[in-house]
PAVEXDREN-812005 format. One record per residue (C-alpha): residue in three letters; residue number from 0; z, x, y. Coordinates in nm, 4 decimals, always signed. Layout:
N
R  residuo  num        zz        xx        yy
R      ALA  NUM         Z         X         Y
...
//
This chain:
466
R  residuo  num        zz        xx        yy
R      MET    0   -1.7651   +7.0976  -12.6978
R      SER    1   -1.3909   +7.0957  -12.7494
R      ASN    2   -1.1843   +7.3283  -12.5352
R      ASN    3   -1.0532   +7.5173  -12.8362
R      GLN    4   -1.3926   +7.5674  -13.0032
R      HIS    5   -1.4652   +7.9343  -13.0697
R      ILE    6   -1.7938   +8.0139  -12.8968
R      ARG    7   -2.0545   +8.1938  -13.1075
R      THR    8   -2.3880   +8.2889  -12.9487
R      ARG    9   -2.6804   +8.4977  -13.0647
R      PHE   10   -2.9787   +8.6985  -12.9477
R      ALA   11   -3.2604   +8.6801  -13.2018
R      PRO   12   -3.5601   +8.8899  -13.0962
R      SER   13   -3.8712   +8.9565  -13.3041
R      PRO   14   -3.9367   +9.3328  -13.3313
R      THR   15   -4.3091   +9.3002  -13.2669
R      GLY   16   -4.3304   +9.5066  -12.9480
R      PHE   17   -4.1103   +9.6707  -12.6891
R      ILE   18   -3.8412   +9.4621  -12.5203
R      HIS   19   -3.8967   +9.3967  -12.1473
R      LEU   20   -3.6786   +9.2409  -11.8756
R      GLY   21   -3.7997   +8.8891  -11.9523
R      ASN   22   -3.6894   +8.9302  -12.3152
R      ILE   23   -3.3576   +9.0963  -12.2389
R      ARG   24   -3.2525   +8.8132  -12.0062
R      SER   25   -3.2427   +8.5994  -12.3204
R      ALA   26   -2.9809   +8.8452  -12.4477
R      LEU   27   -2.7873   +8.8702  -12.1199
R      TYR   28   -2.6896   +8.5051  -12.0886
R      PRO   29   -2.5644   +8.4453  -12.4464
R      TRP   30   -2.3800   +8.7794  -12.4257
R      ALA   31   -2.2224   +8.6835  -12.0924
R      PHE   32   -2.1285   +8.3351  -12.2169
R      ALA   33   -1.9605   +8.4791  -12.5260
R      ARG   34   -1.7728   +8.7369  -12.3150
R      ALA   35   -1.6736   +8.4818  -12.0484
R      LYS   36   -1.5327   +8.2470  -12.3154
R      GLN   37   -1.3761   +8.5149  -12.5409
R      GLY   38   -1.6344   +8.4255  -12.8021
R      THR   39   -1.8533   +8.6199  -13.0456
R      PHE   40   -2.2012   +8.7570  -12.9716
R      ILE   41   -2.4363   +8.8166  -13.2656
R      LEU   42   -2.7554   +9.0249  -13.2843
R      ARG   43   -3.0126   +8.8933  -13.5309
R      ILE   44   -3.3514   +9.0555  -13.5855
R      GLU   45   -3.6194   +8.8001  -13.6806
R      ASP   46   -3.8487   +9.0368  -13.8691
R      THR   47   -4.0401   +8.8024  -14.0991
R      ASP   48   -4.3724   +8.8879  -13.9290
R      LEU   49   -4.4307   +9.1846  -14.1592
R      GLU   50   -4.7669   +9.2802  -14.0091
R      ARG   51   -4.6370   +9.3127  -13.6527
R      SER   52   -4.2686   +9.4061  -13.7008
R      SER   53   -4.1704   +9.7718  -13.6787
R      GLN   54   -3.8581   +9.9840  -13.6969
R      ALA   55   -3.9587  +10.1464  -13.3676
R      ALA   56   -3.9381   +9.8057  -13.1979
R      VAL   57   -3.5945   +9.7442  -13.3550
R      ASP   58   -3.4790  +10.0822  -13.2225
R      VAL   59   -3.5941   +9.9960  -12.8682
R      ILE   60   -3.4119   +9.6593  -12.8821
R      VAL   61   -3.0874   +9.8260  -12.9906
R      GLU   62   -3.1290  +10.1144  -12.7443
R      GLY   63   -3.2070   +9.8824  -12.4518
R      MET   64   -2.9073   +9.6583  -12.5240
R      LYS   65   -2.6793   +9.9597  -12.5637
R      TRP   66   -2.7920  +10.1037  -12.2302
R      LEU   67   -2.7284   +9.7718  -12.0537
R      GLY   68   -2.3872   +9.7392  -12.2192
R      LEU   69   -2.4795   +9.4179  -12.4043
R      ASP   70   -2.2629   +9.5022  -12.7030
R      HIS   71   -2.2786   +9.2751  -13.0075
R      ASP   72   -1.9784   +9.1802  -13.2208
R      GLU   73   -2.1696   +9.1083  -13.5429
R      GLY   74   -2.5023   +9.2369  -13.6747
R      PRO   75   -2.7688   +9.3361  -13.6450
R      PHE   76   -2.8667   +9.0955  -13.9231
R      PHE   77   -3.2243   +9.1120  -14.0539
R      GLN   78   -3.4002   +8.8010  -14.1797
R      MET   79   -3.5972   +8.9987  -14.4406
R      GLN   80   -3.2653   +9.0887  -14.6031
R      ARG   81   -3.1719   +8.7193  -14.6317
R      MET   82   -3.4696   +8.5966  -14.8364
R      GLU   83   -3.2608   +8.4994  -15.1391
R      ARG   84   -3.0372   +8.2849  -14.9198
R      TYR   85   -3.3388   +8.1017  -14.7721
R      LYS   86   -3.4871   +8.0417  -15.1175
R      GLU   87   -3.1545   +7.9057  -15.2390
R      VAL   88   -3.1484   +7.6485  -14.9562
R      LEU   89   -3.5138   +7.5609  -15.0249
R      ARG   90   -3.4246   +7.4875  -15.3896
R      GLN   91   -3.1341   +7.2678  -15.2789
R      MET   92   -3.3571   +7.0749  -15.0369
R      LEU   93   -3.6246   +7.0178  -15.3030
R      GLU   94   -3.3611   +6.8955  -15.5486
R      ALA   95   -3.2086   +6.6616  -15.2871
R      GLY   96   -3.5474   +6.5172  -15.1889
R      LEU   97   -3.5206   +6.6639  -14.8364
R      ALA   98   -3.8391   +6.8639  -14.8955
R      TYR   99   -4.1399   +6.8403  -15.1268
R      HIS  100   -4.4345   +7.0377  -15.2580
R      CYS  101   -4.7667   +6.9825  -15.0835
R      TYR  102   -5.0908   +7.0863  -15.2553
R      MET  103   -5.3272   +7.0088  -14.9673
R      SER  104   -5.5551   +7.3087  -14.9220
R      THR  105   -5.6382   +7.4694  -14.5906
R      THR  106   -5.9911   +7.3322  -14.6211
R      GLU  107   -5.8584   +6.9787  -14.6714
R      LEU  108   -5.6200   +7.0181  -14.3764
R      ASP  109   -5.9021   +7.1378  -14.1506
R      ALA  110   -6.1176   +6.8414  -14.2519
R      LEU  111   -5.8270   +6.6023  -14.1876
R      ARG  112   -5.7751   +6.7480  -13.8388
R      GLU  113   -6.1461   +6.7175  -13.7571
R      ARG  114   -6.1453   +6.3492  -13.8576
R      GLN  115   -5.8335   +6.2826  -13.6509
R      MET  116   -5.9736   +6.4591  -13.3437
R      ALA  117   -6.3030   +6.2713  -13.3781
R      ALA  118   -6.0994   +5.9493  -13.3776
R      LYS  119   -5.9085   +6.0773  -13.0701
R      GLN  120   -5.5868   +6.0966  -13.2709
R      LYS  121   -5.3267   +6.3739  -13.2508
R      PRO  122   -5.4007   +6.6264  -13.5302
R      ARG  123   -5.1137   +6.6155  -13.7776
R      TYR  124   -5.0418   +6.6221  -14.1499
R      ASP  125   -5.0808   +6.2691  -14.2883
R      GLY  126   -4.8146   +6.2775  -14.5609
R      THR  127   -5.0601   +6.2758  -14.8563
R      TRP  128   -4.8100   +6.4551  -15.0826
R      ARG  129   -4.4934   +6.2999  -14.9373
R      PRO  130   -4.3106   +6.1117  -15.2131
R      GLU  131   -4.2244   +5.7509  -15.1281
R      PRO  132   -4.0893   +5.4677  -15.3447
R      GLY  133   -4.3767   +5.2993  -15.5277
R      LYS  134   -4.6303   +5.5594  -15.4074
R      THR  135   -4.8616   +5.7303  -15.6565
R      LEU  136   -4.9232   +6.0934  -15.5644
R      PRO  137   -5.2617   +6.2587  -15.6274
R      PRO  138   -5.2964   +6.4651  -15.9471
R      VAL  139   -5.1694   +6.8219  -15.9030
R      PRO  140   -5.4747   +7.0492  -15.8698
R      ALA  141   -5.4947   +7.3339  -16.1190
R      GLY  142   -5.4233   +7.6865  -15.9967
R      VAL  143   -5.3073   +7.5850  -15.6472
R      GLN  144   -4.9792   +7.7264  -15.5126
R      PRO  145   -4.8169   +7.4548  -15.2987
R      VAL  146   -4.6409   +7.4887  -14.9667
R      VAL  147   -4.2986   +7.3296  -14.9201
R      ARG  148   -4.2786   +7.0674  -14.6454
R      PHE  149   -3.9679   +6.9277  -14.4785
R      ARG  150   -3.9358   +6.5516  -14.5083
R      ASN  151   -3.9132   +6.4658  -14.1396
R      PRO  152   -3.7473   +6.1319  -14.0503
R      ILE  153   -3.9849   +5.8430  -13.9762
R      GLY  154   -3.9118   +5.6367  -13.6664
R      GLY  155   -3.6452   +5.6939  -13.4050
R      SER  156   -3.6117   +5.9930  -13.1763
R      VAL  157   -3.4599   +6.3382  -13.1560
R      VAL  158   -3.2478   +6.3582  -12.8412
R      TRP  159   -3.0358   +6.6381  -12.7003
R      GLU  160   -2.8669   +6.7197  -12.3699
R      ASP  161   -3.0084   +7.0557  -12.2746
R      LYS  162   -2.7737   +7.2640  -12.0570
R      VAL  163   -3.0676   +7.3650  -11.8380
R      LYS  164   -3.3244   +7.0878  -11.8627
R      GLY  165   -3.0997   +6.7863  -11.9085
R      ARG  166   -3.1830   +6.5068  -12.1535
R      ILE  167   -3.4840   +6.5811  -12.3775
R      GLU  168   -3.6254   +6.3281  -12.6237
R      PHE  169   -3.9003   +6.3572  -12.8865
R      SER  170   -4.0246   +6.0678  -13.0980
R      ASN  171   -4.0056   +6.1470  -13.4696
R      ASP  172   -4.3486   +5.9889  -13.5042
R      GLU  173   -4.4842   +6.2817  -13.2988
R      LEU  174   -4.3491   +6.5295  -13.5555
R      ASP  175   -4.5270   +6.5698  -13.8870
R      ASP  176   -4.3713   +6.7156  -14.2030
R      LEU  177   -4.3224   +7.0801  -14.1164
R      VAL  178   -4.4181   +7.3554  -14.3626
R      ILE  179   -4.0921   +7.5376  -14.4400
R      ALA  180   -4.2232   +7.7689  -14.7157
R      ARG  181   -4.5676   +7.9216  -14.7607
R      PRO  182   -4.7654   +7.9227  -15.0902
R      ASP  183   -4.6150   +8.2620  -15.1816
R      GLY  184   -4.2641   +8.1152  -15.1375
R      THR  185   -4.1755   +8.2958  -14.8131
R      PRO  186   -3.9902   +8.0674  -14.5708
R      THR  187   -4.1189   +7.9909  -14.2211
R      TYR  188   -3.9630   +8.0608  -13.8825
R      ASN  189   -3.8172   +7.7195  -13.7937
R      PHE  190   -3.6494   +7.6897  -14.1313
R      CYS  191   -3.5012   +8.0434  -14.1309
R      VAL  192   -3.3597   +7.9936  -13.7815
R      VAL  193   -3.1672   +7.6839  -13.8890
R      VAL  194   -3.0223   +7.8477  -14.2020
R      ASP  195   -2.9212   +8.1514  -13.9956
R      ASP  196   -2.7599   +7.9429  -13.7218
R      ILE  197   -2.5647   +7.7446  -13.9834
R      ASP  198   -2.4518   +8.0511  -14.1781
R      MET  199   -2.3595   +8.2405  -13.8583
R      ARG  200   -2.1812   +7.9321  -13.7197
R      ILE  201   -2.3733   +7.9470  -13.3909
R      THR  202   -2.2283   +7.7036  -13.1359
R      HIS  203   -2.4676   +7.7658  -12.8452
R      VAL  204   -2.8353   +7.8609  -12.8544
R      ILE  205   -2.9441   +8.0086  -12.5199
R      ARG  206   -3.3111   +8.1036  -12.5345
R      GLY  207   -3.6472   +8.0821  -12.3571
R      ASP  208   -3.8062   +7.7448  -12.2933
R      ASP  209   -4.1067   +7.8424  -12.5047
R      HIS  210   -3.8819   +7.7235  -12.7911
R      VAL  211   -3.8368   +7.3674  -12.6595
R      ASN  212   -4.1057   +7.2297  -12.8915
R      ASN  213   -3.9375   +7.3936  -13.1923
R      THR  214   -3.6004   +7.2382  -13.1134
R      PRO  215   -3.6556   +6.8794  -13.2390
R      ARG  216   -3.7825   +7.0134  -13.5712
R      GLN  217   -3.4815   +7.2420  -13.6006
R      ILE  218   -3.2391   +6.9633  -13.5087
R      ASN  219   -3.3852   +6.7413  -13.7832
R      ILE  220   -3.3406   +7.0205  -14.0400
R      PHE  221   -2.9797   +7.0761  -13.9240
R      ARG  222   -2.9023   +6.7086  -13.9729
R      ALA  223   -3.0821   +6.6889  -14.3075
R      LEU  224   -2.8523   +6.9717  -14.4217
R      GLY  225   -2.5477   +6.7756  -14.3035
R      GLN  226   -2.4807   +6.9947  -13.9999
R      GLU  227   -2.4540   +6.9128  -13.6305
R      PRO  228   -2.6930   +7.1273  -13.4235
R      PRO  229   -2.5583   +7.3715  -13.1642
R      VAL  230   -2.5648   +7.3164  -12.7886
R      TYR  231   -2.9048   +7.4198  -12.6486
R      ALA  232   -2.9890   +7.5836  -12.3166
R      HIS  233   -3.3584   +7.6577  -12.2689
R      LEU  234   -3.4185   +7.9137  -11.9955
R      PRO  235   -3.7217   +7.8975  -11.7665
R      THR  236   -3.9784   +8.1742  -11.7995
R      VAL  237   -3.9529   +8.5028  -11.6107
R      LEU  238   -4.2750   +8.5613  -11.4157
R      ASN  239   -4.4162   +8.8952  -11.3087
R      GLU  240   -4.4993   +8.9805  -10.9472
R      GLN  241   -4.8407   +8.8143  -10.9847
R      GLY  242   -4.6815   +8.4864  -11.0965
R      GLU  243   -4.7874   +8.5246  -11.4614
R      LYS  244   -4.5512   +8.5099  -11.7575
R      MET  245   -4.3879   +8.8516  -11.7946
R      SER  246   -4.5339   +9.0246  -12.0989
R      LYS  247   -4.6526   +9.3602  -12.2225
R      ARG  248   -5.0098   +9.2370  -12.1786
R      ASN  249   -4.9373   +9.1610  -11.8143
R      GLY  250   -4.7940   +9.5040  -11.7359
R      ALA  251   -4.4227   +9.4590  -11.8133
R      LYS  252   -4.2296   +9.7809  -11.8750
R      PRO  253   -3.9895   +9.8508  -12.1618
R      VAL  254   -3.6258   +9.8006  -12.0599
R      THR  255   -3.5529  +10.1660  -12.1364
R      GLN  256   -3.8119  +10.2737  -11.8792
R      TYR  257   -3.5844  +10.1427  -11.6029
R      ARG  258   -3.3138  +10.3789  -11.7268
R      ASP  259   -3.5640  +10.6670  -11.7198
R      GLU  260   -3.6736  +10.5691  -11.3678
R      GLY  261   -3.3159  +10.6031  -11.2427
R      PHE  262   -3.1906  +10.2457  -11.2320
R      LEU  263   -2.8232  +10.1764  -11.3043
R      ALA  264   -2.7369   +9.9493  -11.5963
R      ASP  265   -2.4943   +9.7423  -11.3868
R      ALA  266   -2.7604   +9.6930  -11.1186
R      VAL  267   -3.0179   +9.5744  -11.3721
R      VAL  268   -2.7589   +9.3332  -11.5187
R      ASN  269   -2.6822   +9.2066  -11.1650
R      TYR  270   -3.0533   +9.1626  -11.0865
R      LEU  271   -3.1358   +8.9934  -11.4178
R      ALA  272   -2.8384   +8.7599  -11.3885
R      ARG  273   -2.9721   +8.6338  -11.0537
R      LEU  274   -3.3208   +8.5730  -11.1992
R      GLY  275   -3.2008   +8.2465  -11.3507
R      TRP  276   -2.8376   +8.1888  -11.2557
R      SER  277   -2.6382   +8.1833  -10.9344
R      HIS  278   -2.2835   +8.1904  -10.8040
R      GLY  279   -2.3140   +8.0446  -10.4572
R      ASP  280   -2.4938   +8.2916  -10.2311
R      ASP  281   -2.3542   +8.6025  -10.3991
R      GLU  282   -2.6323   +8.8593  -10.4420
R      ILE  283   -2.4400   +9.1755  -10.5323
R      PHE  284   -2.1608   +9.1633  -10.7872
R      SER  285   -2.0008   +9.3808  -11.0503
R      ARG  286   -2.0250   +9.3209  -11.4230
R      GLU  287   -1.6615   +9.2072  -11.4199
R      GLN  288   -1.7293   +8.9486  -11.1486
R      PHE  289   -2.0358   +8.8248  -11.3349
R      LEU  290   -1.8321   +8.7623  -11.6494
R      GLN  291   -1.5569   +8.5892  -11.4511
R      TRP  292   -1.8073   +8.3557  -11.2885
R      PHE  293   -2.0668   +8.2945  -11.5602
R      ASP  294   -2.1129   +7.9491  -11.7082
R      LEU  295   -2.4030   +7.7390  -11.8317
R      ASP  296   -2.3744   +7.4869  -11.5487
R      HIS  297   -2.5405   +7.7077  -11.2878
R      LEU  298   -2.8485   +7.8169  -11.4813
R      GLY  299   -3.1629   +7.7644  -11.2757
R      LYS  300   -3.4233   +7.5068  -11.3709
R      SER  301   -3.7230   +7.6878  -11.2179
R      ALA  302   -3.8927   +8.0087  -11.3281
R      GLY  303   -3.7564   +8.3348  -11.1897
R      GLN  304   -4.0056   +8.5809  -11.0440
R      TYR  305   -3.9595   +8.9538  -11.0886
R      ASP  306   -3.9667   +9.1552  -10.7652
R      GLU  307   -3.9417   +9.5335  -10.7987
R      ALA  308   -3.8574   +9.5798  -10.4305
R      LYS  309   -3.5605   +9.3422  -10.4718
R      LEU  310   -3.4502   +9.5269  -10.7868
R      ARG  311   -3.4609   +9.8580  -10.5971
R      TRP  312   -3.2531   +9.7044  -10.3175
R      VAL  313   -2.9952   +9.5755  -10.5665
R      ASN  314   -2.9896   +9.9184  -10.7285
R      ALA  315   -2.9358  +10.0875  -10.3918
R      GLN  316   -2.6318   +9.8651  -10.3296
R      HIS  317   -2.4898   +9.9572  -10.6707
R      MET  318   -2.5565  +10.3276  -10.6021
R      LYS  319   -2.3284  +10.2976  -10.2989
R      MET  320   -2.0622  +10.1234  -10.5111
R      THR  321   -2.0765  +10.3776  -10.7951
R      SER  322   -1.8315  +10.6681  -10.8045
R      ASP  323   -1.9724  +11.0094  -10.7174
R      THR  324   -1.8561  +11.1489  -11.0522
R      VAL  325   -2.0455  +10.8822  -11.2482
R      LEU  326   -2.3563  +10.9407  -11.0380
R      ALA  327   -2.3256  +11.3152  -11.0952
R      SER  328   -2.3532  +11.2707  -11.4722
R      LEU  329   -2.6612  +11.0467  -11.4299
R      VAL  330   -2.8251  +11.2835  -11.1815
R      GLN  331   -2.7617  +11.5752  -11.4161
R      VAL  332   -2.9809  +11.3985  -11.6740
R      GLN  333   -3.2599  +11.3587  -11.4182
R      LEU  334   -3.2314  +11.7239  -11.3087
R      ASP  335   -3.2298  +11.8384  -11.6686
R      LYS  336   -3.5666  +11.6640  -11.7212
R      ARG  337   -3.7026  +11.8943  -11.4502
R      GLY  338   -3.5637  +12.2034  -11.6160
R      ILE  339   -3.2835  +12.2331  -11.3590
R      THR  340   -2.9376  +12.3197  -11.4900
R      ALA  341   -2.6616  +12.1591  -11.2844
R      PRO  342   -2.3027  +12.1379  -11.4100
R      VAL  343   -2.1259  +11.8061  -11.3557
R      ASP  344   -1.8537  +11.9297  -11.1243
R      GLN  345   -1.6943  +11.8500  -10.7883
R      ARG  346   -1.9835  +12.0167  -10.6072
R      LEU  347   -2.2469  +11.7972  -10.7740
R      ALA  348   -2.0282  +11.4895  -10.7167
R      GLY  349   -1.9982  +11.5890  -10.3493
R      MET  350   -2.3763  +11.6147  -10.3247
R      CYS  351   -2.4116  +11.2654  -10.4739
R      GLY  352   -2.1574  +11.1299  -10.2268
R      LEU  353   -2.3454  +11.2820   -9.9328
R      PHE  354   -2.6937  +11.1620  -10.0278
R      LYS  355   -2.6483  +10.8392  -10.2288
R      ASP  356   -2.6700  +10.6094   -9.9252
R      ARG  357   -3.0279  +10.7313   -9.8729
R      CYS  358   -3.1437  +10.6579  -10.2289
R      SER  359   -3.2366  +10.3541  -10.4353
R      THR  360   -3.2434  +10.5326  -10.7761
R      THR  361   -3.0929  +10.8389  -10.9393
R      VAL  362   -3.4459  +10.9826  -10.9529
R      GLU  363   -3.4566  +10.9763  -10.5721
R      LEU  364   -3.1095  +11.1293  -10.5645
R      ALA  365   -3.2267  +11.4080  -10.7955
R      ASP  366   -3.5255  +11.4606  -10.5632
R      TRP  367   -3.2810  +11.5344  -10.2816
R      LEU  368   -3.0397  +11.7473  -10.4805
R      ALA  369   -3.3017  +11.9713  -10.6421
R      MET  370   -3.2996  +12.1817  -10.3226
R      TYR  371   -2.9505  +12.3029  -10.4091
R      PHE  372   -3.0650  +12.4526  -10.7396
R      VAL  373   -3.4213  +12.5760  -10.6880
R      ALA  374   -3.5919  +12.7555  -10.4006
R      THR  375   -3.7540  +12.5239  -10.1471
R      SER  376   -4.0919  +12.5661   -9.9842
R      PRO  377   -4.1246  +12.3912   -9.6493
R      SER  378   -4.4690  +12.2560   -9.5774
R      ASP  379   -4.6919  +12.4605   -9.3499
R      GLU  380   -4.6926  +12.1671   -9.1076
R      ASP  381   -4.3120  +12.1516   -9.0855
R      ARG  382   -4.2834  +12.5288   -9.0507
R      ALA  383   -4.5453  +12.5403   -8.7749
R      ALA  384   -4.3963  +12.2410   -8.5897
R      HIS  385   -4.0281  +12.3385   -8.6041
R      VAL  386   -3.9798  +12.7069   -8.6890
R      THR  387   -4.1387  +12.8346   -8.3672
R      ASP  388   -4.1202  +13.1840   -8.2174
R      ALA  389   -3.9024  +13.0405   -7.9415
R      VAL  390   -3.6276  +12.9329   -8.1836
R      LYS  391   -3.6407  +13.2244   -8.4292
R      PRO  392   -3.3884  +13.4371   -8.2336
R      ALA  393   -3.1375  +13.1498   -8.2510
R      ILE  394   -3.1995  +13.1116   -8.6241
R      ALA  395   -3.1338  +13.4837   -8.6767
R      ALA  396   -2.8138  +13.4608   -8.4691
R      LEU  397   -2.6951  +13.1604   -8.6729
R      ALA  398   -2.7643  +13.3476   -8.9979
R      ASP  399   -2.5480  +13.6381   -8.8733
R      ARG  400   -2.2646  +13.4036   -8.7723
R      LEU  401   -2.2722  +13.2149   -9.1042
R      ALA  402   -2.2697  +13.5421   -9.2981
R      HIS  403   -1.9155  +13.6010   -9.1722
R      ALA  404   -1.7801  +13.2487   -9.1082
R      ASP  405   -1.5329  +13.0668   -9.3286
R      TRP  406   -1.7385  +12.8531   -9.5697
R      ASN  407   -1.6365  +12.4992   -9.4824
R      LYS  408   -1.7830  +12.2151   -9.2808
R      ALA  409   -1.5712  +12.2785   -8.9670
R      ALA  410   -1.6535  +12.6505   -8.9538
R      ILE  411   -2.0261  +12.5873   -9.0160
R      SER  412   -2.0274  +12.3239   -8.7415
R      GLN  413   -1.8623  +12.5674   -8.5003
R      ALA  414   -2.1153  +12.8417   -8.5810
R      ILE  415   -2.4013  +12.6009   -8.5033
R      LYS  416   -2.2382  +12.4892   -8.1750
R      ASP  417   -2.1784  +12.8499   -8.0676
R      THR  418   -2.5403  +12.9398   -8.1421
R      ILE  419   -2.6686  +12.6386   -7.9472
R      ALA  420   -2.4536  +12.7317   -7.6480
R      GLU  421   -2.5583  +13.0985   -7.6618
R      HIS  422   -2.9294  +13.0177   -7.6708
R      LYS  423   -2.9091  +12.7153   -7.4365
R      LEU  424   -3.0578  +12.4734   -7.6935
R      LYS  425   -2.9988  +12.1092   -7.7835
R      MET  426   -2.8733  +12.0255   -8.1332
R      PRO  427   -3.2097  +11.9018   -8.2731
R      GLN  428   -3.3850  +12.2164   -8.1483
R      LEU  429   -3.1786  +12.4247   -8.3901
R      ALA  430   -3.0726  +12.1727   -8.6555
R      VAL  431   -3.4266  +12.0627   -8.7456
R      PRO  432   -3.5658  +12.4145   -8.8106
R      VAL  433   -3.2487  +12.4954   -9.0093
R      ARG  434   -3.3138  +12.1866   -9.2249
R      VAL  435   -3.6765  +12.2872   -9.2748
R      LEU  436   -3.5867  +12.6428   -9.3830
R      VAL  437   -3.2859  +12.5599   -9.5997
R      CYS  438   -3.3736  +12.2127   -9.7340
R      GLY  439   -3.7524  +12.2143   -9.7168
R      ARG  440   -3.7560  +11.8939   -9.5073
R      ALA  441   -3.6889  +11.7925   -9.1489
R      GLN  442   -3.4576  +11.4962   -9.2178
R      THR  443   -3.1183  +11.5207   -9.3916
R      PRO  444   -2.7630  +11.3939   -9.3428
R      SER  445   -2.5350  +11.5874   -9.1062
R      ILE  446   -2.6457  +11.9522   -9.1222
R      ASP  447   -2.2947  +12.1021   -9.1486
R      ALA  448   -2.2121  +11.8738   -9.4463
R      VAL  449   -2.5447  +11.9611   -9.6130
R      LEU  450   -2.5021  +12.3384   -9.5682
R      GLU  451   -2.1426  +12.3383   -9.6945
R      LEU  452   -2.2626  +12.2386  -10.0425
R      PHE  453   -2.4954  +12.5400  -10.0665
R      SER  454   -2.3632  +12.8866  -10.1386
R      ARG  455   -2.3279  +13.1005   -9.8274
R      ASP  456   -2.5736  +13.3601   -9.9631
R      GLU  457   -2.8397  +13.0981  -10.0298
R      VAL  458   -2.8182  +12.9562   -9.6759
R      VAL  459   -2.8271  +13.3006   -9.5108
R      THR  460   -3.1217  +13.4140   -9.7287
R      ARG  461   -3.3227  +13.0994   -9.6525
R      LEU  462   -3.2544  +13.1257   -9.2787
R      ARG  463   -3.3576  +13.4903   -9.2741
R      SER  464   -3.6905  +13.3904   -9.4321
R      ALA  465   -3.7920  +13.2610   -9.0883
//
């Protein structure tokens, strides 16, 4: 790669199901590489599987990438809209002798494979219809629509320096002549990918290592078409918590579900980045730092394993780093789902600032802040344990003081101290029952800071409910 080469990367998902974290990591790294190198990031939808592809799946891909901030510069391009281009290249390859028609039926292929397996040979197409100098081809059977096969080189090897796996070599004798168009004329995956990568001038292909076996075939097609292949980086698999490949079948969640569960986009990007790449021992970093540091030289060679507890920890660190105003807008969405109306204002931002250190998601933060907007109901156990007859006179006295105090943290704190002194109590003996009555729980941050964010009337009414 020359230093002045303009980097062009792509994410090319198939819209055959929802996109999960394992999939989206294959978008994160090419996006980050393009951004780090001032390159171009392209979104391409590989939708040739008509039976399984759906618009709903496309929508989830686009929505998930938008939420995570993985913005594309070109696309989305759809392979089904490029059929004429593929057929044009197929015609050129047939005319140039780079491909040929094969009339071997499925039945004949199955019989060939059975014979090869019986002879302990690798099952592969035997080149029956491959034109060679001096070779007589079988007569063309009537009424049979042929497939188109790529004329794979004979002898030698396909070699590339993978940015993750190092040097990889396949013998051409291990690769048979790949079908690049079906009997109905529709092109196949490995062929379409090469035409797309040529037309879109892709310089770096960063994708899952389940594609390693496709790569030598694709490289041979690139070279047959007179093009040098891109740089490849094949990423190890992302495993779920049970050590299986992450998939919908194995319980993976759609990316958008993490948004709904209160995770921050920057935290998910941070966590995903560390599932297969590292920058020294840095665990928590901003998006800006990630893009400053990212390169292909520090991609991991072993599979990354998803750990929800670690993700929640990363998210908690990002919650602490996020401005209270930004959190307020995210918490408002969570409160709105519960039918709670909460304006995004300084008061809501102040609530977020007070409670965010105790939370790992915005859902947990909304759980705390709901008490400010709807009546609370302390549990019978908490009420019996803390709001005793012995402390009720002090609670009533505090309610009277707060009814006339200035409404700020210092004045509230003074009213509590005066009440404690008057009734000869210790701070927890009054503070805990006040928390139970006002907040519906026995544990909160500093009681004066918590009460200040309520309206005076609400606090006094809840205390007088004792």
